[in-house]
MARTIVO-433256 format. One record per atom (N, C-alpha, C): residue in three letters; atom name; x, y, z. Coordinates in nm, 4 decimals, decimal comma. Layout:
% residues N
+-----+------+----------+----------+----------+
! res ! atom !        x !        y !        z !
+-----+------+----------+----------+----------+
! ALA !   CA !        X !        Y !        Z !
...
+-----+------+----------+----------+----------+
***
This chain:
% residues 73
+-----+------+----------+----------+----------+
! res ! atom !        x !        y !        z !
+-----+------+----------+----------+----------+
! UNK !    N !  -5,2972 !  -1,5654 !   3,7802 !
! UNK !   CA !  -5,1887 !  -1,5197 !   3,8629 !
! UNK !    C !  -5,2472 !  -1,4477 !   3,9827 !
! UNK !    N !  -5,1927 !  -1,4733 !   4,1002 !
! UNK !   CA !  -5,2413 !  -1,4115 !   4,2223 !
! UNK !    C !  -5,2062 !  -1,2638 !   4,2288 !
! UNK !    N !  -5,2668 !  -1,1976 !   4,3220 !
! UNK !   CA !  -5,2452 !  -1,0538 !   4,3370 !
! UNK !    C !  -5,1007 !  -1,0240 !   4,3722 !
! UNK !    N !  -5,0414 !  -1,1035 !   4,4588 !
! UNK !   CA !  -4,9053 !  -1,0760 !   4,5048 !
! UNK !    C !  -4,8005 !  -1,1571 !   4,4307 !
! UNK !    N !  -4,8348 !  -1,2205 !   4,3214 !
! UNK !   CA !  -4,7393 !  -1,2973 !   4,2431 !
! UNK !    C !  -4,6682 !  -1,2012 !   4,1495 !
! UNK !    N !  -4,5396 !  -1,1822 !   4,1720 !
! UNK !   CA !  -4,4665 !  -1,0882 !   4,0874 !
! UNK !    C !  -4,4255 !  -1,1561 !   3,9567 !
! UNK !    N !  -4,4077 !  -1,0746 !   3,8558 !
! UNK !   CA !  -4,3667 !  -1,1242 !   3,7253 !
! UNK !    C !  -4,2160 !  -1,1456 !   3,7241 !
! UNK !    N !  -4,1727 !  -1,2580 !   3,6728 !
! UNK !   CA !  -4,0303 !  -1,2834 !   3,6558 !
! UNK !    C !  -3,9832 !  -1,2188 !   3,5270 !
! UNK !    N !  -3,8548 !  -1,1935 !   3,5188 !
! UNK !   CA !  -3,7994 !  -1,1344 !   3,3972 !
! UNK !    C !  -3,8157 !  -1,2299 !   3,2786 !
! UNK !    N !  -3,8079 !  -1,3599 !   3,3052 !
! UNK !   CA !  -3,8255 !  -1,4570 !   3,1969 !
! UNK !    C !  -3,9684 !  -1,4524 !   3,1441 !
! UNK !    N !  -4,0647 !  -1,4361 !   3,2338 !
! UNK !   CA !  -4,2042 !  -1,4263 !   3,1924 !
! UNK !    C !  -4,2264 !  -1,3028 !   3,1057 !
! UNK !    N !  -4,1663 !  -1,1939 !   3,1456 !
! UNK !   CA !  -4,1846 !  -1,0678 !   3,0730 !
! UNK !    C !  -4,1209 !  -1,0757 !   2,9357 !
! UNK !    N !  -4,0039 !  -1,1367 !   2,9251 !
! UNK !   CA !  -3,9355 !  -1,1468 !   2,7961 !
! UNK !    C !  -4,0142 !  -1,2295 !   2,6953 !
! UNK !    N !  -4,0994 !  -1,3195 !   2,7430 !
! UNK !   CA !  -4,1758 !  -1,4054 !   2,6536 !
! UNK !    C !  -4,2957 !  -1,3346 !   2,5909 !
! UNK !    N !  -4,3343 !  -1,2183 !   2,6451 !
! UNK !   CA !  -4,4462 !  -1,1442 !   2,5880 !
! UNK !    C !  -4,4108 !  -1,0897 !   2,4504 !
! UNK !    N !  -4,5058 !  -1,0956 !   2,3592 !
! UNK !   CA !  -4,4941 !  -1,0271 !   2,2303 !
! UNK !    C !  -4,5137 !  -0,8785 !   2,2609 !
! UNK !    N !  -4,4566 !  -0,7916 !   2,1796 !
! UNK !   CA !  -4,4601 !  -0,6480 !   2,2075 !
! UNK !    C !  -4,6029 !  -0,5954 !   2,2233 !
! UNK !    N !  -4,6945 !  -0,6422 !   2,1389 !
! UNK !   CA !  -4,8338 !  -0,5964 !   2,1482 !
! UNK !    C !  -4,8960 !  -0,6411 !   2,2806 !
! UNK !    N !  -4,8646 !  -0,7632 !   2,3224 !
! UNK !   CA !  -4,9149 !  -0,8130 !   2,4505 !
! UNK !    C !  -4,8535 !  -0,7359 !   2,5663 !
! UNK !    N !  -4,7287 !  -0,6969 !   2,5505 !
! UNK !   CA !  -4,6596 !  -0,6198 !   2,6540 !
! UNK !    C !  -4,7270 !  -0,4841 !   2,6733 !
! UNK !    N !  -4,7607 !  -0,4191 !   2,5633 !
! UNK !   CA !  -4,8286 !  -0,2891 !   2,5710 !
! UNK !    C !  -4,9654 !  -0,3057 !   2,6369 !
! UNK !    N !  -5,0367 !  -0,4109 !   2,5999 !
! UNK !   CA !  -5,1683 !  -0,4362 !   2,6585 !
! UNK !    C !  -5,1573 !  -0,4660 !   2,8082 !
! UNK !    N !  -5,0562 !  -0,5415 !   2,8466 !
! UNK !   CA !  -5,0347 !  -0,5759 !   2,9881 !
! UNK !    C !  -4,9995 !  -0,4514 !   3,0682 !
! UNK !    N !  -4,9181 !  -0,3623 !   3,0106 !
! UNK !   CA !  -4,8837 !  -0,2370 !   3,0788 !
! UNK !    C !  -5,0103 !  -0,1551 !   3,1034 !
! UNK !    N !  -5,0934 !  -0,1428 !   3,0025 !
! UNK !   CA !  -5,2166 !  -0,0651 !   3,0147 !
! UNK !    C !  -5,3094 !  -0,1255 !   3,1197 !
! UNK !    N !  -5,3248 !  -0,2573 !   3,1156 !
! UNK !   CA !  -5,4140 !  -0,3244 !   3,2103 !
! UNK !    C !  -5,3613 !  -0,3134 !   3,3534 !
! UNK !    N !  -5,2310 !  -0,3303 !   3,3708 !
! UNK !   CA !  -5,1740 !  -0,3241 !   3,5050 !
! UNK !    C !  -5,1753 !  -0,1820 !   3,5611 !
! UNK !    N !  -5,1583 !  -0,0818 !   3,4749 !
! UNK !   CA !  -5,1681 !   0,0570 !   3,5221 !
! UNK !    C !  -5,3099 !   0,0862 !   3,5693 !
! UNK !    N !  -5,4089 !   0,0366 !   3,4957 !
! UNK !   CA !  -5,5484 !   0,0563 !   3,5361 !
! UNK !    C !  -5,5765 !  -0,0160 !   3,6682 !
! UNK !    N !  -5,5235 !  -0,1360 !   3,6828 !
! UNK !   CA !  -5,5424 !  -0,2105 !   3,8072 !
! UNK !    C !  -5,4743 !  -0,1399 !   3,9242 !
! UNK !    N !  -5,3580 !  -0,0820 !   3,8998 !
! UNK !   CA !  -5,2870 !  -0,0078 !   4,0041 !
! UNK !    C !  -5,3671 !   0,1155 !   4,0463 !
! UNK !    N !  -5,4214 !   0,1872 !   3,9486 !
! UNK !   CA !  -5,5039 !   0,3037 !   3,9810 !
! UNK !    C !  -5,6260 !   0,2633 !   4,0637 !
! UNK !    N !  -5,6869 !   0,1495 !   4,0276 !
! UNK !   CA !  -5,8027 !   0,1012 !   4,1013 !
! UNK !    C !  -5,7643 !   0,0634 !   4,2442 !
! UNK !    N !  -5,6489 !  -0,0018 !   4,2603 !
! UNK !   CA !  -5,6019 !  -0,0361 !   4,3942 !
! UNK !    C !  -5,5778 !   0,0894 !   4,4780 !
! UNK !    N !  -5,5152 !   0,1887 !   4,4182 !
! UNK !   CA !  -5,4869 !   0,3130 !   4,4908 !
! UNK !    C !  -5,6161 !   0,3826 !   4,5328 !
! UNK !    N !  -5,7131 !   0,3845 !   4,4419 !
! UNK !   CA !  -5,8413 !   0,4477 !   4,4733 !
! UNK !    C !  -5,9118 !   0,3727 !   4,5859 !
! UNK !    N !  -5,9160 !   0,2416 !   4,5749 !
! UNK !   CA !  -5,9809 !   0,1618 !   4,6791 !
! UNK !    C !  -5,9109 !   0,1777 !   4,8134 !
! UNK !    N !  -5,7790 !   0,1922 !   4,8112 !
! UNK !   CA !  -5,7036 !   0,2106 !   4,9352 !
! UNK !    C !  -5,7332 !   0,3480 !   4,9967 !
! UNK !    N !  -5,7559 !   0,4480 !   4,9122 !
! UNK !   CA !  -5,7865 !   0,5818 !   4,9621 !
! UNK !    C !  -5,9273 !   0,5861 !   5,0225 !
! UNK !    N !  -6,0192 !   0,5123 !   4,9624 !
! UNK !   CA !  -6,1573 !   0,5143 !   5,0077 !
! UNK !    C !  -6,1759 !   0,4284 !   5,1332 !
! UNK !    N !  -6,1209 !   0,3085 !   5,1275 !
! UNK !   CA !  -6,1343 !   0,2182 !   5,2416 !
! UNK !    C !  -6,0069 !   0,1358 !   5,2545 !
! UNK !    N !  -5,9969 !   0,0641 !   5,3602 !
! UNK !   CA !  -5,8780 !  -0,0159 !   5,3858 !
! UNK !    C !  -5,8744 !  -0,1393 !   5,2957 !
! UNK !    N !  -5,7568 !  -0,1701 !   5,2443 !
! UNK !   CA !  -5,7385 !  -0,2917 !   5,1648 !
! UNK !    C !  -5,7033 !  -0,4075 !   5,2573 !
! UNK !    N !  -5,7362 !  -0,5288 !   5,2128 !
! UNK !   CA !  -5,6983 !  -0,6467 !   5,2896 !
! UNK !    C !  -5,5468 !  -0,6606 !   5,2944 !
! UNK !    N !  -5,4824 !  -0,6290 !   5,1827 !
! UNK !   CA !  -5,3372 !  -0,6416 !   5,1737 !
! UNK !    C !  -5,2805 !  -0,5179 !   5,1037 !
! UNK !    N !  -5,2430 !  -0,4154 !   5,1766 !
! UNK !   CA !  -5,1908 !  -0,2938 !   5,1140 !
! UNK !    C !  -5,0582 !  -0,3145 !   5,0420 !
! UNK !    N !  -4,9881 !  -0,4238 !   5,0716 !
! UNK !   CA !  -4,8621 !  -0,4516 !   5,0014 !
! UNK !    C !  -4,8857 !  -0,4845 !   4,8553 !
! UNK !    N !  -5,0101 !  -0,5170 !   4,8192 !
! UNK !   CA !  -5,0401 !  -0,5479 !   4,6802 !
! UNK !    C !  -5,0187 !  -0,4261 !   4,5901 !
! UNK !    N !  -5,0304 !  -0,3057 !   4,6458 !
! UNK !   CA !  -5,0038 !  -0,1838 !   4,5684 !
! UNK !    C !  -4,8567 !  -0,1803 !   4,5278 !
! UNK !    N !  -4,7694 !  -0,2112 !   4,6219 !
! UNK !   CA !  -4,6259 !  -0,2109 !   4,5939 !
! UNK !    C !  -4,5901 !  -0,3171 !   4,4904 !
! UNK !    N !  -4,6476 !  -0,4351 !   4,5034 !
! UNK !   CA !  -4,6197 !  -0,5434 !   4,4089 !
! UNK !    C !  -4,6649 !  -0,5044 !   4,2685 !
! UNK !    N !  -4,7839 !  -0,4482 !   4,2564 !
! UNK !   CA !  -4,8370 !  -0,4087 !   4,1255 !
! UNK !    C !  -4,7536 !  -0,2959 !   4,0654 !
! UNK !    N !  -4,7123 !  -0,1997 !   4,1497 !
! UNK !   CA !  -4,6302 !  -0,0877 !   4,1017 !
! UNK !    C !  -4,4969 !  -0,1379 !   4,0463 !
! UNK !    N !  -4,4372 !  -0,2330 !   4,1143 !
! UNK !   CA !  -4,3093 !  -0,2874 !   4,0686 !
! UNK !    C !  -4,3261 !  -0,3716 !   3,9428 !
! UNK !    N !  -4,4384 !  -0,4424 !   3,9311 !
! UNK !   CA !  -4,4660 !  -0,5168 !   3,8084 !
! UNK !    C !  -4,4772 !  -0,4228 !   3,6883 !
! UNK !    N !  -4,5474 !  -0,3113 !   3,7083 !
! UNK !   CA !  -4,5612 !  -0,2120 !   3,6008 !
! UNK !    C !  -4,4237 !  -0,1576 !   3,5637 !
! UNK !    N !  -4,3398 !  -0,1317 !   3,6621 !
! UNK !   CA !  -4,2050 !  -0,0810 !   3,6351 !
! UNK !    C !  -4,1230 !  -0,1829 !   3,5565 !
! UNK !    N !  -4,1352 !  -0,3109 !   3,5907 !
! UNK !   CA !  -4,0635 !  -0,4155 !   3,5163 !
! UNK !    C !  -4,1098 !  -0,4197 !   3,3704 !
! UNK !    N !  -4,2405 !  -0,4079 !   3,3503 !
! UNK !   CA !  -4,2952 !  -0,4112 !   3,2144 !
! UNK !    C !  -4,2482 !  -0,2907 !   3,1329 !
! UNK !    N !  -4,2493 !  -0,1736 !   3,1946 !
! UNK !   CA !  -4,2059 !  -0,0521 !   3,1254 !
! UNK !    C !  -4,0565 !  -0,0601 !   3,0934 !
! UNK !    N !  -3,9782 !  -0,1166 !   3,1836 !
! UNK !   CA !  -3,8350 !  -0,1329 !   3,1594 !
! UNK !    C !  -3,8103 !  -0,2240 !   3,0397 !
! UNK !    N !  -3,8828 !  -0,3338 !   3,0321 !
! UNK !   CA !  -3,8680 !  -0,4256 !   2,9189 !
! UNK !    C !  -3,9094 !  -0,3576 !   2,7888 !
! UNK !    N !  -4,0157 !  -0,2778 !   2,7929 !
! UNK !   CA !  -4,0609 !  -0,2063 !   2,6727 !
! UNK !    C !  -3,9546 !  -0,1056 !   2,6283 !
! UNK !    N !  -3,8937 !  -0,0349 !   2,7218 !
! UNK !   CA !  -3,7886 !   0,0614 !   2,6886 !
! UNK !    C !  -3,6672 !  -0,0099 !   2,6300 !
! UNK !    N !  -3,6347 !  -0,1253 !   2,6849 !
! UNK !   CA !  -3,5224 !  -0,2040 !   2,6343 !
! UNK !    C !  -3,5472 !  -0,2465 !   2,4897 !
! UNK !    N !  -3,6688 !  -0,2908 !   2,4621 !
! UNK !   CA !  -3,7016 !  -0,3336 !   2,3251 !
! UNK !    C !  -3,6996 !  -0,2157 !   2,2278 !
! UNK !    N !  -3,7481 !  -0,1011 !   2,2745 !
! UNK !   CA !  -3,7475 !   0,0191 !   2,1903 !
! UNK !    C !  -3,6039 !   0,0603 !   2,1596 !
! UNK !    N !  -3,5184 !   0,0557 !   2,2587 !
! UNK !   CA !  -3,3779 !   0,0933 !   2,2406 !
! UNK !    C !  -3,3092 !  -0,0027 !   2,1445 !
! UNK !    N !  -3,3371 !  -0,1327 !   2,1573 !
! UNK !   CA !  -3,2766 !  -0,2326 !   2,0679 !
! UNK !    C !  -3,3232 !  -0,2143 !   1,9247 !
! UNK !    N !  -3,4504 !  -0,1813 !   1,9059 !
! UNK !   CA !  -3,5022 !  -0,1644 !   1,7699 !
! UNK !    C !  -3,4450 !  -0,0387 !   1,7045 !
! UNK !    N !  -3,4171 !   0,0653 !   1,7827 !
! UNK !   CA !  -3,3572 !   0,1869 !   1,7269 !
! UNK !    C !  -3,2102 !   0,1661 !   1,6948 !
! UNK !    N !  -3,1448 !   0,0760 !   1,7663 !
! UNK !   CA !  -3,0021 !   0,0486 !   1,7443 !
! UNK !    C !  -2,9787 !  -0,0273 !   1,6141 !
! UNK !    N !  -3,0788 !  -0,0971 !   1,5679 !
! UNK !   CA !  -3,0637 !  -0,1770 !   1,4451 !
! UNK !    C !  -3,0642 !  -0,0961 !   1,3208 !
+-----+------+----------+----------+----------+
***
């Protein structure tokens, strides 16, 4: 997947919960690395920070939704 390719909701729903947690962790680390690199030097595409941040938010939203559904049962 490219740097600026955003995750669709259908793609996110297909993740198993363990994979979702792993993806959240990996994407948060990648976001931190992007932010650090942007602070140190200029990025080729600074919009990639926004795309990655929104992807992490989508993943966290799906995780919260699954947690809420499991508690409702």
